[in-house]
C-alpha positions as CSV (number, residue, x, y, z in Angstrom):
1,M,-90.5,-12.6,-134.1
2,A,-88.2,-12.4,-131.1
3,T,-84.5,-11.9,-131.7
4,A,-82.3,-14.8,-130.3
5,K,-80.2,-13.7,-127.4
6,T,-76.6,-13.9,-128.0
7,K,-74.1,-15.5,-125.5
8,S,-72.1,-13.6,-123.0
9,V,-69.2,-14.9,-120.8
10,D,-68.1,-13.5,-117.5
11,I,-64.5,-14.0,-116.3
12,T,-62.1,-12.4,-113.8
13,T,-58.7,-11.7,-115.3
14,G,-55.4,-12.6,-113.8
15,I,-53.2,-10.0,-112.2
16,G,-52.1,-7.3,-114.5
17,T,-51.1,-3.6,-114.5
18,L,-54.0,-1.2,-114.4
19,S,-54.2,1.9,-116.7
20,F,-56.6,4.6,-117.5
21,P,-58.6,3.9,-114.2
22,R,-61.7,6.0,-114.7
23,V,-64.0,4.2,-112.3
24,F,-65.1,6.8,-109.8
25,K,-67.6,9.5,-110.2
26,E,-65.1,12.3,-110.4
27,T,-63.0,10.5,-113.0
28,A,-65.7,9.0,-115.2
29,G,-65.6,9.8,-118.9
30,K,-68.6,11.0,-121.0
31,K,-70.6,9.2,-123.7
32,D,-72.0,11.0,-126.6
33,D,-75.2,11.5,-124.8
34,G,-73.6,13.1,-121.8
35,S,-74.0,10.1,-119.5
36,A,-71.1,8.8,-117.4
37,S,-68.8,6.0,-118.7
38,Y,-66.7,4.0,-116.2
39,D,-63.7,2.3,-117.9
40,I,-60.3,0.9,-117.2
41,Q,-57.5,-0.9,-119.1
42,I,-55.5,-3.9,-117.8
43,I,-52.0,-4.7,-119.3
44,I,-50.9,-8.3,-119.3
45,P,-47.4,-9.5,-120.2
46,K,-47.2,-12.0,-123.0
47,D,-45.5,-14.5,-120.8
48,Q,-48.6,-14.9,-118.7
49,K,-50.0,-17.3,-121.3
50,D,-52.6,-19.0,-119.0
51,D,-54.1,-15.7,-118.2
52,L,-54.3,-14.6,-121.8
53,R,-55.5,-18.0,-123.0
54,A,-58.6,-17.7,-120.6
55,I,-59.4,-14.3,-121.9
56,L,-59.0,-15.4,-125.5
57,K,-61.2,-18.5,-125.0
58,A,-64.0,-16.4,-123.6
59,I,-63.9,-14.1,-126.6
60,R,-63.9,-17.0,-129.0
61,E,-66.8,-18.5,-127.2
62,V,-68.8,-15.4,-127.7
63,G,-67.7,-14.9,-131.3
64,M,-68.5,-18.4,-132.4
65,D,-71.9,-18.2,-130.9
66,K,-72.6,-15.0,-132.9
67,W,-70.8,-15.5,-136.1
68,G,-69.3,-18.9,-136.3
69,D,-65.9,-19.2,-137.8
70,K,-66.2,-15.6,-139.3
71,W,-65.8,-14.2,-135.8
72,K,-62.0,-13.7,-136.3
73,S,-62.8,-10.8,-138.7
74,V,-64.5,-8.7,-136.1
75,K,-63.1,-6.2,-133.6
76,T,-62.1,-7.5,-130.1
77,P,-61.1,-5.7,-126.9
78,L,-57.9,-7.6,-126.5
79,R,-54.9,-6.0,-128.4
80,D,-51.3,-6.4,-129.0
81,G,-49.1,-3.5,-127.7
82,D,-46.2,-4.6,-129.9
83,K,-48.4,-4.4,-133.2
84,E,-49.4,-0.9,-132.4
85,K,-46.1,0.6,-131.3
86,D,-45.4,2.4,-134.5
87,D,-49.0,3.9,-134.8
88,L,-49.0,7.7,-134.4
89,T,-51.0,9.5,-131.7
90,E,-52.6,13.0,-131.9
91,D,-49.4,14.6,-130.4
92,G,-47.2,13.1,-133.1
93,S,-45.5,10.5,-131.0
94,T,-45.8,6.8,-131.6
95,K,-47.8,4.6,-129.3
96,G,-44.6,2.8,-128.3
97,E,-43.1,6.1,-127.2
98,K,-46.3,7.3,-125.4
99,Y,-47.3,4.0,-123.8
100,P,-44.0,2.0,-123.4
101,E,-45.7,-0.1,-120.6
102,R,-47.7,-1.9,-123.4
103,L,-44.6,-3.2,-125.1
104,G,-44.3,-7.0,-124.7
105,C,-47.9,-7.1,-123.5
106,Y,-51.5,-7.4,-124.5
107,F,-54.0,-5.0,-123.2
108,L,-57.8,-5.2,-122.5
109,N,-60.3,-2.3,-122.5
110,A,-63.5,-2.7,-120.5
111,R,-66.2,-0.2,-119.7
112,S,-69.6,0.2,-118.0
113,G,-72.4,2.7,-118.1
114,K,-72.9,2.5,-114.4
115,P,-70.7,2.5,-111.2
116,V,-68.8,-0.7,-110.6
117,A,-67.4,-2.4,-107.5
118,V,-63.8,-1.2,-106.7
119,V,-62.2,-3.2,-103.9
120,G,-58.8,-4.0,-102.4
121,R,-57.0,-7.3,-101.6
122,D,-59.4,-8.1,-98.8
123,R,-62.4,-7.1,-100.8
124,S,-63.0,-3.9,-98.8
125,P,-64.3,-0.9,-100.8
126,I,-61.8,1.5,-102.2
127,T,-63.4,5.0,-102.3
128,E,-60.6,7.4,-103.0
129,A,-59.7,7.9,-106.6
130,S,-56.0,8.6,-105.8
131,D,-55.6,5.0,-104.5
132,L,-56.3,3.6,-108.0
133,Y,-53.9,4.9,-110.5
134,G,-52.1,3.9,-113.8
135,G,-49.3,1.6,-112.7
136,C,-50.8,-0.2,-109.7
137,K,-51.4,-4.0,-110.0
138,G,-54.9,-5.6,-110.0
139,K,-57.6,-7.7,-111.6
140,I,-60.8,-6.8,-113.4
141,A,-64.1,-8.7,-113.6
142,V,-65.6,-8.5,-117.2
143,N,-68.4,-9.7,-119.3
144,F,-67.7,-10.4,-122.9
145,Y,-70.6,-9.8,-125.4
146,A,-71.1,-9.5,-129.1
147,Y,-72.5,-6.4,-130.8
148,S,-73.7,-5.4,-134.2
149,Q,-74.6,-1.7,-134.6
150,N,-74.6,0.7,-137.5
151,G,-72.5,-1.6,-139.6
152,N,-70.0,-2.2,-136.9
153,H,-69.5,-5.7,-135.6
154,G,-67.3,-6.9,-132.7
155,I,-66.9,-8.2,-129.2
156,A,-66.8,-5.8,-126.3
157,A,-65.8,-6.3,-122.6
158,G,-68.4,-4.9,-120.1
159,L,-66.7,-3.8,-116.8
160,N,-68.2,-5.4,-113.7
161,G,-65.5,-4.7,-111.0
162,V,-61.9,-3.9,-110.2
163,Q,-59.7,-5.3,-107.5
164,K,-56.4,-3.6,-106.6
165,I,-53.8,-6.1,-105.6
166,A,-50.7,-4.0,-104.9
167,D,-49.1,-0.6,-105.5
168,G,-46.7,-0.2,-108.5
169,E,-44.7,2.4,-110.2
170,P,-47.0,5.2,-111.4
171,F,-47.0,5.9,-115.1
172,G,-45.6,9.2,-116.3
173,N,-49.0,10.9,-116.3
174,A,-50.0,9.7,-112.9
175,A,-49.8,11.9,-109.8
176,P,-47.0,10.8,-107.5
177,K,-48.0,9.0,-104.3
178,V,-47.7,11.1,-101.1
179,E,-45.3,8.6,-99.6
180,S,-42.8,9.2,-102.4
181,M,-42.8,13.0,-101.8
182,F,-42.7,13.5,-98.1
183,D,-41.1,11.9,-95.0
184,M,-43.2,11.2,-91.8
185,L,-42.0,13.6,-88.9
186,D,-42.3,12.9,-85.2
187,D,-43.8,15.6,-82.9
188,E,-40.4,15.9,-81.2
189,E,-38.4,16.2,-84.4
190,D,-36.6,19.6,-84.8
191,L,-38.4,21.9,-87.2
192,G,-35.6,24.4,-87.5
193,L,-37.8,27.3,-86.1
194,D,-34.8,28.7,-84.1
195,D,-33.3,30.1,-87.3
196,E,-36.6,31.6,-88.7
197,I,-35.9,35.2,-87.5
198,D,-32.4,35.2,-88.9
199,I,-33.5,33.9,-92.2
200,E,-36.2,36.6,-92.6
201,D,-33.7,39.3,-91.9
202,D,-31.4,38.0,-94.4
203,L,-34.2,37.9,-97.0
204,E,-35.1,41.5,-96.2
205,D,-31.6,42.7,-96.6
206,E,-31.4,40.9,-100.0
207,V,-34.5,42.4,-101.3
208,E,-33.3,46.0,-100.3
209,E,-30.0,45.5,-102.0
210,K,-31.2,43.7,-105.3
211,P,-34.8,44.5,-105.9
212,V,-34.5,44.2,-109.7
213,A,-32.6,40.9,-109.6
214,K,-35.1,39.4,-107.2
215,K,-38.0,40.4,-109.4
216,R,-36.5,38.8,-112.4
217,T,-35.8,35.6,-110.5
218,A,-39.4,35.4,-109.6
219,K,-40.6,35.9,-113.1
220,K,-38.2,33.1,-114.3
221,T,-39.4,30.8,-111.8
222,A,-43.0,31.4,-112.6
223,A,-42.4,30.8,-116.3
224,K,-40.9,27.3,-115.5
225,R,-44.1,26.3,-113.9
226,K,-46.2,24.1,-116.2
227,P,-49.5,22.4,-115.5
228,A,-49.1,18.7,-114.8
229,P,-49.7,16.5,-117.8
230,V,-53.2,15.1,-118.1
231,E,-53.8,11.4,-119.0
232,E,-55.4,11.3,-122.3
233,D,-58.4,9.2,-123.2
234,E,-57.7,5.8,-124.7
235,D,-58.7,5.3,-128.3
236,E,-61.3,2.8,-129.6
237,D,-60.7,-1.0,-129.8
238,E,-59.0,-2.3,-133.0
239,D,-59.1,-5.5,-134.8
240,E,-56.8,-8.4,-133.7
241,S,-57.8,-11.0,-136.2
242,D,-54.7,-13.2,-135.9
243,L,-54.3,-13.2,-132.1
244,L,-56.1,-16.5,-131.8
245,D,-53.4,-18.2,-134.0
246,D,-50.6,-16.6,-131.8
247,L,-52.0,-18.2,-128.6
248,D,-53.4,-21.4,-130.0
249,D,-49.9,-22.5,-131.1
250,D,-49.2,-23.2,-127.3
251,D,-52.2,-25.6,-127.2
252,S,-50.9,-27.8,-130.0
């Protein structure tokens, strides 16, 4: 006897803040079987009620088709950043401390087992991983579907594509943009090369006079160098059973 196919719903979200953008080959995560997993998170402020309502209605439609009214008891990919702010993370900090950008917002995790389209405002492809970072603005196209596997039941968001809308303030773990670190120089701009010989002579004299102090300074400088923080993997989706009630109050 053939198993009835469950319903799935495709939507494109409104504009939010993108986080954990692992959608290129070099940034893809790994599944348990070693295959690549392309995923991203979008953070949407709670005052964007129309955008959140569209996501919730799609989730509800999938859940009702699979479980009827019992769908509210299963896991969903849309979560409340304020409700998780006091949960502890692996490094001992709370989620509110580690992810302050989620406060006052809902966030949605979506993933795919294969590469997805990543485009800019004009729908031209984005190919450089550094152009998509935690903190930039964008939309994601997702496919909501129900799953029941090994005693786990829920609704997941499959990732179909990403559109970057605008740059934003990078999150703390993101590499700074080149534009924020360096100025553009003209060919005619003074490079200060006239003083190069004098500077070198001054440095040589200082080394001869204070070799020990120079060596200690170098050691102290090296000790201060620390590797750049690495953005940690996002944890699994959690239950948001009363989220429907929170947003449905606006419909009445």
